Every structure is written in structure tokens, then in C-alpha cells.
PDB file of N, CA, C and O in Angstrom:
ATOM      1  N   MET A   1       0.822  -1.195   0.000  1.00  0.00           N
ATOM      2  CA  MET A   1       0.000   0.000   0.000  1.00  0.00           C
ATOM      3  C   MET A   1       0.867   1.261   0.000  1.00  0.00           C
ATOM      4  O   MET A   1       0.487   2.290  -0.558  1.00  0.00           O
ATOM      5  N   GLU A   2       2.023   1.163   0.627  1.00  0.00           N
ATOM      6  CA  GLU A   2       2.925   2.316   0.678  1.00  0.00           C
ATOM      7  C   GLU A   2       3.402   2.710  -0.713  1.00  0.00           C
ATOM      8  O   GLU A   2       3.660   3.885  -0.977  1.00  0.00           O
ATOM      9  N   MET A   3       3.519   1.730  -1.598  1.00  0.00           N
ATOM     10  CA  MET A   3       3.947   2.005  -2.961  1.00  0.00           C
ATOM     11  C   MET A   3       2.958   2.944  -3.665  1.00  0.00           C
ATOM     12  O   MET A   3       3.364   3.852  -4.389  1.00  0.00           O
ATOM     13  N   PHE A   4       1.642   2.713  -3.442  1.00  0.00           N
ATOM     14  CA  PHE A   4       0.641   3.545  -4.090  1.00  0.00           C
ATOM     15  C   PHE A   4       0.661   4.970  -3.559  1.00  0.00           C
ATOM     16  O   PHE A   4       0.415   5.911  -4.313  1.00  0.00           O
ATOM     17  N   SER A   5       0.952   5.145  -2.268  1.00  0.00           N
ATOM     18  CA  SER A   5       0.974   6.503  -1.718  1.00  0.00           C
ATOM     19  C   SER A   5       2.097   7.334  -2.330  1.00  0.00           C
ATOM     20  O   SER A   5       2.038   8.564  -2.313  1.00  0.00           O
ATOM     21  N   THR A   6       3.102   6.681  -2.860  1.00  0.00           N
ATOM     22  CA  THR A   6       4.183   7.384  -3.547  1.00  0.00           C
ATOM     23  C   THR A   6       3.685   8.020  -4.837  1.00  0.00           C
ATOM     24  O   THR A   6       4.174   9.074  -5.244  1.00  0.00           O
ATOM     25  N   TYR A   7       2.712   7.383  -5.480  1.00  0.00           N
ATOM     26  CA  TYR A   7       2.253   7.825  -6.791  1.00  0.00           C
ATOM     27  C   TYR A   7       0.994   8.690  -6.756  1.00  0.00           C
ATOM     28  O   TYR A   7       0.606   9.237  -7.788  1.00  0.00           O
ATOM     29  N   ILE A   8       0.353   8.827  -5.613  1.00  0.00           N
ATOM     30  CA  ILE A   8      -0.883   9.619  -5.550  1.00  0.00           C
ATOM     31  C   ILE A   8      -0.544  11.105  -5.519  1.00  0.00           C
ATOM     32  O   ILE A   8       0.259  11.558  -4.703  1.00  0.00           O
ATOM     33  N   ILE A   9      -1.168  11.849  -6.418  1.00  0.00           N
ATOM     34  CA  ILE A   9      -0.962  13.293  -6.527  1.00  0.00           C
ATOM     35  C   ILE A   9      -2.272  13.957  -6.084  1.00  0.00           C
ATOM     36  O   ILE A   9      -3.269  13.889  -6.804  1.00  0.00           O
ATOM     37  N   PRO A  10      -2.280  14.599  -4.905  1.00  0.00           N
ATOM     38  CA  PRO A  10      -3.534  15.123  -4.342  1.00  0.00           C
ATOM     39  C   PRO A  10      -4.318  16.061  -5.258  1.00  0.00           C
ATOM     40  O   PRO A  10      -5.547  16.012  -5.276  1.00  0.00           O
ATOM     41  N   VAL A  11      -3.641  16.900  -6.005  1.00  0.00           N
ATOM     42  CA  VAL A  11      -4.336  17.827  -6.908  1.00  0.00           C
ATOM     43  C   VAL A  11      -5.110  17.055  -7.969  1.00  0.00           C
ATOM     44  O   VAL A  11      -6.251  17.395  -8.282  1.00  0.00           O
ATOM     45  N   ILE A  12      -4.499  16.032  -8.513  1.00  0.00           N
ATOM     46  CA  ILE A  12      -5.166  15.233  -9.539  1.00  0.00           C
ATOM     47  C   ILE A  12      -6.327  14.449  -8.939  1.00  0.00           C
ATOM     48  O   ILE A  12      -7.382  14.329  -9.561  1.00  0.00           O
ATOM     49  N   VAL A  13      -6.140  13.917  -7.738  1.00  0.00           N
ATOM     50  CA  VAL A  13      -7.234  13.205  -7.072  1.00  0.00           C
ATOM     51  C   VAL A  13      -8.428  14.134  -6.893  1.00  0.00           C
ATOM     52  O   VAL A  13      -9.562  13.749  -7.174  1.00  0.00           O
ATOM     53  N   GLY A  14      -8.180  15.346  -6.430  1.00  0.00           N
ATOM     54  CA  GLY A  14      -9.260  16.305  -6.221  1.00  0.00           C
ATOM     55  C   GLY A  14      -9.990  16.672  -7.500  1.00  0.00           C
ATOM     56  O   GLY A  14     -11.220  16.697  -7.533  1.00  0.00           O
ATOM     57  N   ILE A  15      -9.239  16.955  -8.548  1.00  0.00           N
ATOM     58  CA  ILE A  15      -9.864  17.318  -9.827  1.00  0.00           C
ATOM     59  C   ILE A  15     -10.670  16.143 -10.378  1.00  0.00           C
ATOM     60  O   ILE A  15     -11.794  16.327 -10.847  1.00  0.00           O
ATOM     61  N   CYS A  16     -10.105  14.945 -10.323  1.00  0.00           N
ATOM     62  CA  CYS A  16     -10.818  13.773 -10.832  1.00  0.00           C
ATOM     63  C   CYS A  16     -12.054  13.465  -9.991  1.00  0.00           C
ATOM     64  O   CYS A  16     -13.070  13.023 -10.528  1.00  0.00           O
ATOM     65  N   LEU A  17     -11.982  13.691  -8.692  1.00  0.00           N
ATOM     66  CA  LEU A  17     -13.135  13.481  -7.826  1.00  0.00           C
ATOM     67  C   LEU A  17     -14.274  14.419  -8.210  1.00  0.00           C
ATOM     68  O   LEU A  17     -15.429  14.000  -8.282  1.00  0.00           O
ATOM     69  N   ILE A  18     -13.955  15.667  -8.452  1.00  0.00           N
ATOM     70  CA  ILE A  18     -14.974  16.643  -8.850  1.00  0.00           C
ATOM     71  C   ILE A  18     -15.557  16.307 -10.223  1.00  0.00           C
ATOM     72  O   ILE A  18     -16.773  16.337 -10.409  1.00  0.00           O
ATOM     73  N   VAL A  19     -14.697  15.993 -11.172  1.00  0.00           N
ATOM     74  CA  VAL A  19     -15.181  15.665 -12.521  1.00  0.00           C
ATOM     75  C   VAL A  19     -16.025  14.388 -12.486  1.00  0.00           C
ATOM     76  O   VAL A  19     -17.066  14.320 -13.139  1.00  0.00           O
ATOM     77  N   GLY A  20     -15.591  13.390 -11.741  1.00  0.00           N
ATOM     78  CA  GLY A  20     -16.366  12.159 -11.624  1.00  0.00           C
ATOM     79  C   GLY A  20     -17.734  12.404 -10.999  1.00  0.00           C
ATOM     80  O   GLY A  20     -18.731  11.827 -11.434  1.00  0.00           O
ATOM     81  N   TYR A  21     -17.781  13.253  -9.984  1.00  0.00           N
ATOM     82  CA  TYR A  21     -19.055  13.599  -9.344  1.00  0.00           C
ATOM     83  C   TYR A  21     -19.983  14.297 -10.334  1.00  0.00           C
ATOM     84  O   TYR A  21     -21.172  13.987 -10.403  1.00  0.00           O
ATOM     85  N   ILE A  22     -19.440  15.229 -11.089  1.00  0.00           N
ATOM     86  CA  ILE A  22     -20.246  15.953 -12.079  1.00  0.00           C
ATOM     87  C   ILE A  22     -20.767  15.004 -13.155  1.00  0.00           C
ATOM     88  O   ILE A  22     -21.941  15.062 -13.521  1.00  0.00           O
ATOM     89  N   VAL A  23     -19.908  14.142 -13.656  1.00  0.00           N
ATOM     90  CA  VAL A  23     -20.326  13.189 -14.687  1.00  0.00           C
ATOM     91  C   VAL A  23     -21.415  12.265 -14.144  1.00  0.00           C
ATOM     92  O   VAL A  23     -22.397  11.988 -14.833  1.00  0.00           O
ATOM     93  N   LYS A  24     -21.244  11.791 -12.919  1.00  0.00           N
ATOM     94  CA  LYS A  24     -22.211  10.861 -12.323  1.00  0.00           C
ATOM     95  C   LYS A  24     -23.567  11.516 -12.107  1.00  0.00           C
ATOM     96  O   LYS A  24     -24.600  10.896 -12.363  1.00  0.00           O
ATOM     97  N   ASN A  25     -23.578  12.757 -11.641  1.00  0.00           N
ATOM     98  CA  ASN A  25     -24.826  13.387 -11.226  1.00  0.00           C
ATOM     99  C   ASN A  25     -25.481  14.295 -12.260  1.00  0.00           C
ATOM    100  O   ASN A  25     -26.665  14.607 -12.133  1.00  0.00           O
ATOM    101  N   PHE A  26     -24.751  14.720 -13.265  1.00  0.00           N
ATOM    102  CA  PHE A  26     -25.306  15.700 -14.188  1.00  0.00           C
ATOM    103  C   PHE A  26     -25.261  15.280 -15.659  1.00  0.00           C
ATOM    104  O   PHE A  26     -25.574  16.079 -16.541  1.00  0.00           O
ATOM    105  N   THR A  27     -24.875  14.034 -15.924  1.00  0.00           N
ATOM    106  CA  THR A  27     -24.883  13.542 -17.300  1.00  0.00           C
ATOM    107  C   THR A  27     -25.584  12.188 -17.341  1.00  0.00           C
ATOM    108  O   THR A  27     -25.942  11.629 -16.305  1.00  0.00           O
ATOM    109  N   SER A  28     -25.770  11.684 -18.525  1.00  0.00           N
ATOM    110  CA  SER A  28     -26.413  10.382 -18.676  1.00  0.00           C
ATOM    111  C   SER A  28     -25.383   9.266 -18.880  1.00  0.00           C
ATOM    112  O   SER A  28     -25.738   8.170 -19.316  1.00  0.00           O
ATOM    113  N   ALA A  29     -24.129   9.534 -18.574  1.00  0.00           N
ATOM    114  CA  ALA A  29     -23.082   8.527 -18.739  1.00  0.00           C
ATOM    115  C   ALA A  29     -23.311   7.361 -17.780  1.00  0.00           C
ATOM    116  O   ALA A  29     -23.755   7.551 -16.647  1.00  0.00           O
ATOM    117  N   GLU A  30     -23.006   6.168 -18.244  1.00  0.00           N
ATOM    118  CA  GLU A  30     -23.147   4.994 -17.398  1.00  0.00           C
ATOM    119  C   GLU A  30     -22.057   4.986 -16.334  1.00  0.00           C
ATOM    120  O   GLU A  30     -20.915   5.364 -16.593  1.00  0.00           O
ATOM    121  N   ASN A  31     -22.425   4.549 -15.135  1.00  0.00           N
ATOM    122  CA  ASN A  31     -21.485   4.534 -14.008  1.00  0.00           C
ATOM    123  C   ASN A  31     -20.254   3.674 -14.283  1.00  0.00           C
ATOM    124  O   ASN A  31     -19.173   3.956 -13.766  1.00  0.00           O
ATOM    125  N   LYS A  32     -20.409   2.632 -15.088  1.00  0.00           N
ATOM    126  CA  LYS A  32     -19.274   1.735 -15.319  1.00  0.00           C
ATOM    127  C   LYS A  32     -18.146   2.393 -16.102  1.00  0.00           C
ATOM    128  O   LYS A  32     -17.023   1.889 -16.104  1.00  0.00           O
ATOM    129  N   PHE A  33     -18.428   3.515 -16.772  1.00  0.00           N
ATOM    130  CA  PHE A  33     -17.399   4.197 -17.545  1.00  0.00           C
ATOM    131  C   PHE A  33     -16.663   5.281 -16.752  1.00  0.00           C
ATOM    132  O   PHE A  33     -15.628   5.771 -17.203  1.00  0.00           O
ATOM    133  N   ILE A  34     -17.173   5.660 -15.594  1.00  0.00           N
ATOM    134  CA  ILE A  34     -16.575   6.754 -14.824  1.00  0.00           C
ATOM    135  C   ILE A  34     -15.149   6.429 -14.373  1.00  0.00           C
ATOM    136  O   ILE A  34     -14.285   7.295 -14.509  1.00  0.00           O
ATOM    137  N   PRO A  35     -14.846   5.232 -13.842  1.00  0.00           N
ATOM    138  CA  PRO A  35     -13.445   4.961 -13.471  1.00  0.00           C
ATOM    139  C   PRO A  35     -12.480   5.086 -14.644  1.00  0.00           C
ATOM    140  O   PRO A  35     -11.369   5.588 -14.477  1.00  0.00           O
ATOM    141  N   ALA A  36     -12.886   4.640 -15.817  1.00  0.00           N
ATOM    142  CA  ALA A  36     -12.016   4.770 -16.990  1.00  0.00           C
ATOM    143  C   ALA A  36     -11.824   6.235 -17.360  1.00  0.00           C
ATOM    144  O   ALA A  36     -10.724   6.652 -17.723  1.00  0.00           O
ATOM    145  N   MET A  37     -12.906   7.018 -17.267  1.00  0.00           N
ATOM    146  CA  MET A  37     -12.807   8.444 -17.606  1.00  0.00           C
ATOM    147  C   MET A  37     -11.861   9.173 -16.666  1.00  0.00           C
ATOM    148  O   MET A  37     -11.024   9.955 -17.117  1.00  0.00           O
ATOM    149  N   VAL A  38     -11.982   8.930 -15.360  1.00  0.00           N
ATOM    150  CA  VAL A  38     -11.113   9.653 -14.425  1.00  0.00           C
ATOM    151  C   VAL A  38      -9.682   9.150 -14.492  1.00  0.00           C
ATOM    152  O   VAL A  38      -8.753   9.899 -14.187  1.00  0.00           O
ATOM    153  N   THR A  39      -9.483   7.897 -14.885  1.00  0.00           N
ATOM    154  CA  THR A  39      -8.117   7.395 -15.072  1.00  0.00           C
ATOM    155  C   THR A  39      -7.446   8.104 -16.247  1.00  0.00           C
ATOM    156  O   THR A  39      -6.301   8.543 -16.140  1.00  0.00           O
ATOM    157  N   VAL A  40      -8.153   8.211 -17.354  1.00  0.00           N
ATOM    158  CA  VAL A  40      -7.616   8.916 -18.523  1.00  0.00           C
ATOM    159  C   VAL A  40      -7.392  10.391 -18.192  1.00  0.00           C
ATOM    160  O   VAL A  40      -6.377  10.971 -18.578  1.00  0.00           O
ATOM    161  N   LEU A  41      -8.340  10.994 -17.476  1.00  0.00           N
ATOM    162  CA  LEU A  41      -8.179  12.389 -17.065  1.00  0.00           C
ATOM    163  C   LEU A  41      -6.965  12.552 -16.155  1.00  0.00           C
ATOM    164  O   LEU A  41      -6.214  13.517 -16.293  1.00  0.00           O
ATOM    165  N   GLY A  42      -6.768  11.621 -15.229  1.00  0.00           N
ATOM    166  CA  GLY A  42      -5.608  11.677 -14.336  1.00  0.00           C
ATOM    167  C   GLY A  42      -4.296  11.612 -15.097  1.00  0.00           C
ATOM    168  O   GLY A  42      -3.363  12.358 -14.797  1.00  0.00           O
ATOM    169  N   VAL A  43      -4.220  10.728 -16.078  1.00  0.00           N
ATOM    170  CA  VAL A  43      -3.002  10.618 -16.897  1.00  0.00           C
ATOM    171  C   VAL A  43      -2.788  11.904 -17.685  1.00  0.00           C
ATOM    172  O   VAL A  43      -1.669  12.411 -17.756  1.00  0.00           O
ATOM    173  N   ALA A  44      -3.858  12.435 -18.278  1.00  0.00           N
ATOM    174  CA  ALA A  44      -3.736  13.674 -19.056  1.00  0.00           C
ATOM    175  C   ALA A  44      -3.279  14.829 -18.170  1.00  0.00           C
ATOM    176  O   ALA A  44      -2.426  15.619 -18.574  1.00  0.00           O
ATOM    177  N   LEU A  45      -3.832  14.932 -16.983  1.00  0.00           N
ATOM    178  CA  LEU A  45      -3.427  16.005 -16.069  1.00  0.00           C
ATOM    179  C   LEU A  45      -1.976  15.843 -15.629  1.00  0.00           C
ATOM    180  O   LEU A  45      -1.239  16.826 -15.550  1.00  0.00           O
ATOM    181  N   ALA A  46      -1.563  14.616 -15.345  1.00  0.00           N
ATOM    182  CA  ALA A  46      -0.174  14.382 -14.928  1.00  0.00           C
ATOM    183  C   ALA A  46       0.799  14.749 -16.041  1.00  0.00           C
ATOM    184  O   ALA A  46       1.840  15.356 -15.789  1.00  0.00           O
ATOM    185  N   ILE A  47       0.457  14.380 -17.267  1.00  0.00           N
ATOM    186  CA  ILE A  47       1.317  14.739 -18.399  1.00  0.00           C
ATOM    187  C   ILE A  47       1.358  16.253 -18.564  1.00  0.00           C
ATOM    188  O   ILE A  47       2.426  16.831 -18.764  1.00  0.00           O
ATOM    189  N   TRP A  48       0.198  16.893 -18.481  1.00  0.00           N
ATOM    190  CA  TRP A  48       0.128  18.349 -18.628  1.00  0.00           C
ATOM    191  C   TRP A  48       0.937  19.058 -17.534  1.00  0.00           C
ATOM    192  O   TRP A  48       1.636  20.034 -17.804  1.00  0.00           O
ATOM    193  N   MET A  49       0.834  18.556 -16.299  1.00  0.00           N
ATOM    194  CA  MET A  49       1.545  19.189 -15.185  1.00  0.00           C
ATOM    195  C   MET A  49       3.059  19.027 -15.284  1.00  0.00           C
ATOM    196  O   MET A  49       3.803  19.852 -14.753  1.00  0.00           O
ATOM    197  N   ASN A  50       3.520  17.984 -15.951  1.00  0.00           N
ATOM    198  CA  ASN A  50       4.957  17.697 -16.007  1.00  0.00           C
ATOM    199  C   ASN A  50       5.554  17.882 -17.392  1.00  0.00           C
ATOM    200  O   ASN A  50       6.682  17.458 -17.643  1.00  0.00           O
ATOM    201  N   TRP A  51       4.813  18.506 -18.286  1.00  0.00           N
ATOM    202  CA  TRP A  51       5.283  18.689 -19.651  1.00  0.00           C
ATOM    203  C   TRP A  51       6.577  19.467 -19.676  1.00  0.00           C
ATOM    204  O   TRP A  51       6.655  20.429 -18.912  1.00  0.00           O
ATOM    205  N   PRO A  52       7.575  19.183 -20.435  1.00  0.00           N
ATOM    206  CA  PRO A  52       7.718  18.175 -21.477  1.00  0.00           C
ATOM    207  C   PRO A  52       8.338  16.872 -20.978  1.00  0.00           C
ATOM    208  O   PRO A  52       8.604  15.982 -21.786  1.00  0.00           O
ATOM    209  N   THR A  53       8.574  16.732 -19.682  1.00  0.00           N
ATOM    210  CA  THR A  53       9.176  15.512 -19.162  1.00  0.00           C
ATOM    211  C   THR A  53       8.089  14.477 -18.911  1.00  0.00           C
ATOM    212  O   THR A  53       7.258  14.652 -18.020  1.00  0.00           O
ATOM    213  N   ILE A  54       8.090  13.411 -19.683  1.00  0.00           N
ATOM    214  CA  ILE A  54       7.092  12.362 -19.517  1.00  0.00           C
ATOM    215  C   ILE A  54       7.823  11.047 -19.273  1.00  0.00           C
ATOM    216  O   ILE A  54       8.602  10.583 -20.106  1.00  0.00           O
ATOM    217  N   THR A  55       7.555  10.464 -18.121  1.00  0.00           N
ATOM    218  CA  THR A  55       8.162   9.188 -17.755  1.00  0.00           C
ATOM    219  C   THR A  55       7.048   8.207 -17.382  1.00  0.00           C
ATOM    220  O   THR A  55       5.910   8.620 -17.159  1.00  0.00           O
ATOM    221  N   PRO A  56       7.366   6.932 -17.313  1.00  0.00           N
ATOM    222  CA  PRO A  56       6.356   5.967 -16.874  1.00  0.00           C
ATOM    223  C   PRO A  56       5.817   6.267 -15.466  1.00  0.00           C
ATOM    224  O   PRO A  56       4.650   6.001 -15.179  1.00  0.00           O
ATOM    225  N   GLU A  57       6.659   6.814 -14.603  1.00  0.00           N
ATOM    226  CA  GLU A  57       6.219   7.153 -13.251  1.00  0.00           C
ATOM    227  C   GLU A  57       5.162   8.255 -13.261  1.00  0.00           C
ATOM    228  O   GLU A  57       4.234   8.237 -12.452  1.00  0.00           O
ATOM    229  N   ILE A  58       5.301   9.206 -14.168  1.00  0.00           N
ATOM    230  CA  ILE A  58       4.322  10.283 -14.289  1.00  0.00           C
ATOM    231  C   ILE A  58       2.987   9.721 -14.782  1.00  0.00           C
ATOM    232  O   ILE A  58       1.930  10.084 -14.266  1.00  0.00           O
ATOM    233  N   ILE A  59       3.036   8.852 -15.761  1.00  0.00           N
ATOM    234  CA  ILE A  59       1.815   8.241 -16.284  1.00  0.00           C
ATOM    235  C   ILE A  59       1.155   7.379 -15.213  1.00  0.00           C
ATOM    236  O   ILE A  59      -0.062   7.429 -15.035  1.00  0.00           O
ATOM    237  N   LEU A  60       1.956   6.586 -14.497  1.00  0.00           N
ATOM    238  CA  LEU A  60       1.425   5.749 -13.426  1.00  0.00           C
ATOM    239  C   LEU A  60       0.823   6.598 -12.314  1.00  0.00           C
ATOM    240  O   LEU A  60      -0.233   6.264 -11.776  1.00  0.00           O
ATOM    241  N   GLY A  61       1.490   7.690 -11.970  1.00  0.00           N
ATOM    242  CA  GLY A  61       0.969   8.589 -10.939  1.00  0.00           C
ATOM    243  C   GLY A  61      -0.376   9.174 -11.317  1.00  0.00           C
ATOM    244  O   GLY A  61      -1.264   9.285 -10.471  1.00  0.00           O
ATOM    245  N   GLY A  62      -0.537   9.548 -12.572  1.00  0.00           N
ATOM    246  CA  GLY A  62      -1.818  10.071 -13.028  1.00  0.00           C
ATOM    247  C   GLY A  62      -2.905   9.019 -12.996  1.00  0.00           C
ATOM    248  O   GLY A  62      -4.026   9.297 -12.571  1.00  0.00           O
ATOM    249  N   ALA A  63      -2.588   7.806 -13.443  1.00  0.00           N
ATOM    250  CA  ALA A  63      -3.576   6.723 -13.457  1.00  0.00           C
ATOM    251  C   ALA A  63      -3.983   6.329 -12.043  1.00  0.00           C
ATOM    252  O   ALA A  63      -5.170   6.157 -11.767  1.00  0.00           O
ATOM    253  N   VAL A  64      -3.019   6.185 -11.152  1.00  0.00           N
ATOM    254  CA  VAL A  64      -3.319   5.824  -9.763  1.00  0.00           C
ATOM    255  C   VAL A  64      -4.130   6.929  -9.086  1.00  0.00           C
ATOM    256  O   VAL A  64      -5.049   6.642  -8.320  1.00  0.00           O
ATOM    257  N   SER A  65      -3.799   8.168  -9.360  1.00  0.00           N
ATOM    258  CA  SER A  65      -4.538   9.274  -8.770  1.00  0.00           C
ATOM    259  C   SER A  65      -5.978   9.321  -9.266  1.00  0.00           C
ATOM    260  O   SER A  65      -6.898   9.573  -8.487  1.00  0.00           O
ATOM    261  N   GLY A  66      -6.173   9.081 -10.552  1.00  0.00           N
ATOM    262  CA  GLY A  66      -7.528   9.040 -11.094  1.00  0.00           C
ATOM    263  C   GLY A  66      -8.350   7.928 -10.473  1.00  0.00           C
ATOM    264  O   GLY A  66      -9.503   8.140 -10.095  1.00  0.00           O
ATOM    265  N   LEU A  67      -7.767   6.746 -10.365  1.00  0.00           N
ATOM    266  CA  LEU A  67      -8.480   5.633  -9.751  1.00  0.00           C
ATOM    267  C   LEU A  67      -8.693   5.850  -8.260  1.00  0.00           C
ATOM    268  O   LEU A  67      -9.700   5.405  -7.708  1.00  0.00           O
ATOM    269  N   ALA A  68      -7.756   6.530  -7.600  1.00  0.00           N
ATOM    270  CA  ALA A  68      -7.915   6.811  -6.172  1.00  0.00           C
ATOM    271  C   ALA A  68      -9.127   7.704  -5.931  1.00  0.00           C
ATOM    272  O   ALA A  68      -9.778   7.597  -4.892  1.00  0.00           O
ATOM    273  N   SER A  69      -9.433   8.581  -6.881  1.00  0.00           N
ATOM    274  CA  SER A  69     -10.615   9.432  -6.710  1.00  0.00           C
ATOM    275  C   SER A  69     -11.892   8.598  -6.715  1.00  0.00           C
ATOM    276  O   SER A  69     -12.837   8.911  -5.990  1.00  0.00           O
ATOM    277  N   THR A  70     -11.930   7.545  -7.521  1.00  0.00           N
ATOM    278  CA  THR A  70     -13.089   6.647  -7.532  1.00  0.00           C
ATOM    279  C   THR A  70     -13.197   5.917  -6.196  1.00  0.00           C
ATOM    280  O   THR A  70     -14.283   5.809  -5.625  1.00  0.00           O
ATOM    281  N   GLY A  71     -12.083   5.424  -5.709  1.00  0.00           N
ATOM    282  CA  GLY A  71     -12.081   4.750  -4.413  1.00  0.00           C
ATOM    283  C   GLY A  71     -12.474   5.670  -3.280  1.00  0.00           C
ATOM    284  O   GLY A  71     -13.187   5.262  -2.364  1.00  0.00           O
ATOM    285  N   MET A  72     -12.015   6.915  -3.334  1.00  0.00           N
ATOM    286  CA  MET A  72     -12.362   7.883  -2.294  1.00  0.00           C
ATOM    287  C   MET A  72     -13.860   8.174  -2.314  1.00  0.00           C
ATOM    288  O   MET A  72     -14.491   8.270  -1.261  1.00  0.00           O
ATOM    289  N   HIS A  73     -14.427   8.313  -3.508  1.00  0.00           N
ATOM    290  CA  HIS A  73     -15.868   8.551  -3.620  1.00  0.00           C
ATOM    291  C   HIS A  73     -16.644   7.399  -3.003  1.00  0.00           C
ATOM    292  O   HIS A  73     -17.600   7.622  -2.261  1.00  0.00           O
ATOM    293  N   GLN A  74     -16.245   6.175  -3.300  1.00  0.00           N
ATOM    294  CA  GLN A  74     -16.939   5.010  -2.756  1.00  0.00           C
ATOM    295  C   GLN A  74     -16.787   4.926  -1.242  1.00  0.00           C
ATOM    296  O   GLN A  74     -17.729   4.551  -0.545  1.00  0.00           O
ATOM    297  N   MET A  75     -15.619   5.269  -0.732  1.00  0.00           N
ATOM    298  CA  MET A  75     -15.394   5.248   0.709  1.00  0.00           C
ATOM    299  C   MET A  75     -16.317   6.241   1.416  1.00  0.00           C
ATOM    300  O   MET A  75     -16.953   5.896   2.412  1.00  0.00           O
ATOM    301  N   PHE A  76     -16.391   7.471   0.906  1.00  0.00           N
ATOM    302  CA  PHE A  76     -17.265   8.469   1.510  1.00  0.00           C
ATOM    303  C   PHE A  76     -18.730   8.080   1.381  1.00  0.00           C
ATOM    304  O   PHE A  76     -19.512   8.289   2.308  1.00  0.00           O
ATOM    305  N   LYS A  77     -19.103   7.519   0.247  1.00  0.00           N
ATOM    306  CA  LYS A  77     -20.488   7.108   0.031  1.00  0.00           C
ATOM    307  C   LYS A  77     -20.887   6.037   1.042  1.00  0.00           C
ATOM    308  O   LYS A  77     -21.962   6.129   1.635  1.00  0.00           O
ATOM    309  N   GLN A  78     -20.056   5.032   1.251  1.00  0.00           N
ATOM    310  CA  GLN A  78     -20.357   3.998   2.216  1.00  0.00           C
ATOM    311  C   GLN A  78     -20.384   4.537   3.637  1.00  0.00           C
ATOM    312  O   GLN A  78     -21.213   4.120   4.446  1.00  0.00           O
ATOM    313  N   TRP A  79     -19.487   5.455   3.943  1.00  0.00           N
ATOM    314  CA  TRP A  79     -19.455   6.053   5.273  1.00  0.00           C
ATOM    315  C   TRP A  79     -20.732   6.828   5.548  1.00  0.00           C
ATOM    316  O   TRP A  79     -21.293   6.740   6.640  1.00  0.00           O
ATOM    317  N   ILE A  80     -21.195   7.591   4.557  1.00  0.00           N
ATOM    318  CA  ILE A  80     -22.424   8.372   4.711  1.00  0.00           C
ATOM    319  C   ILE A  80     -23.629   7.445   4.778  1.00  0.00           C
ATOM    320  O   ILE A  80     -24.519   7.661   5.599  1.00  0.00           O
ATOM    321  N   ASP A  81     -23.679   6.426   3.941  1.00  0.00           N
ATOM    322  CA  ASP A  81     -24.801   5.496   3.926  1.00  0.00           C
ATOM    323  C   ASP A  81     -24.935   4.722   5.236  1.00  0.00           C
ATOM    324  O   ASP A  81     -26.036   4.340   5.633  1.00  0.00           O
ATOM    325  N   ASN A  82     -23.801   4.495   5.901  1.00  0.00           N
ATOM    326  CA  ASN A  82     -23.822   3.766   7.186  1.00  0.00           C
ATOM    327  C   ASN A  82     -23.967   4.703   8.381  1.00  0.00           C
ATOM    328  O   ASN A  82     -23.818   4.271   9.524  1.00  0.00           O
ATOM    329  N   GLY A  83     -24.249   5.956   8.137  1.00  0.00           N
ATOM    330  CA  GLY A  83     -24.410   6.914   9.224  1.00  0.00           C
ATOM    331  C   GLY A  83     -23.119   7.310   9.904  1.00  0.00           C
ATOM    332  O   GLY A  83     -23.144   7.766  11.047  1.00  0.00           O
ATOM    333  N   GLY A  84     -22.000   7.151   9.240  1.00  0.00           N
ATOM    334  CA  GLY A  84     -20.716   7.555   9.807  1.00  0.00           C
ATOM    335  C   GLY A  84     -20.202   6.594  10.858  1.00  0.00           C
ATOM    336  O   GLY A  84     -19.311   6.949  11.629  1.00  0.00           O
ATOM    337  N   LYS A  85     -20.745   5.377  10.909  1.00  0.00           N
ATOM    338  CA  LYS A  85     -20.326   4.398  11.938  1.00  0.00           C
ATOM    339  C   LYS A  85     -19.039   3.725  11.553  1.00  0.00           C
ATOM    340  O   LYS A  85     -18.540   2.879  12.294  1.00  0.00           O
TER     341      LYS A  85
END
């Protein structure tokens, strides 16, 4: 688990979390496509933030950050649904 914390970029997680929330609640996109969308968005943001230096670590960091936003959304959703217990 410590390996993943090395690659998580908080700014990208936040942006992907917001975009994923907007897509889920304000569009007709199917929920099964949202993780793929935020993963691609995370990679694009990581590349944009580190341009012109692009390494596999940058791409991995963007992908992990995008997917982490999906996991964070699910964690908060379950916490709220269970009354914060």
C-alpha cells in the first residue's frame, strides 16, 4: 500500500473526484465508464503538469490518482450510507 501513496498526486485526485461527481450526477453517462474516464483524465493532467518531461512514473501517478478518486468517492459514500459508523 505504501507504494501507491508514492504515486498519488492530491491535486489530480481532487480534480478527478470533482469531474467524476459531475459526470455521475449531471450527465447520462453509465457509471461503469466513470473509473475509466477519471483514469484517462488523471493521466492527461499528470502529463500536462509535467510537460515536457514524460516518464512511466508520471503516467502511473496520473492513473493511480484518477483511480484513487473513484475509491475515495466510494469510501465516503459507504461512510455516509452507514451513518458515519
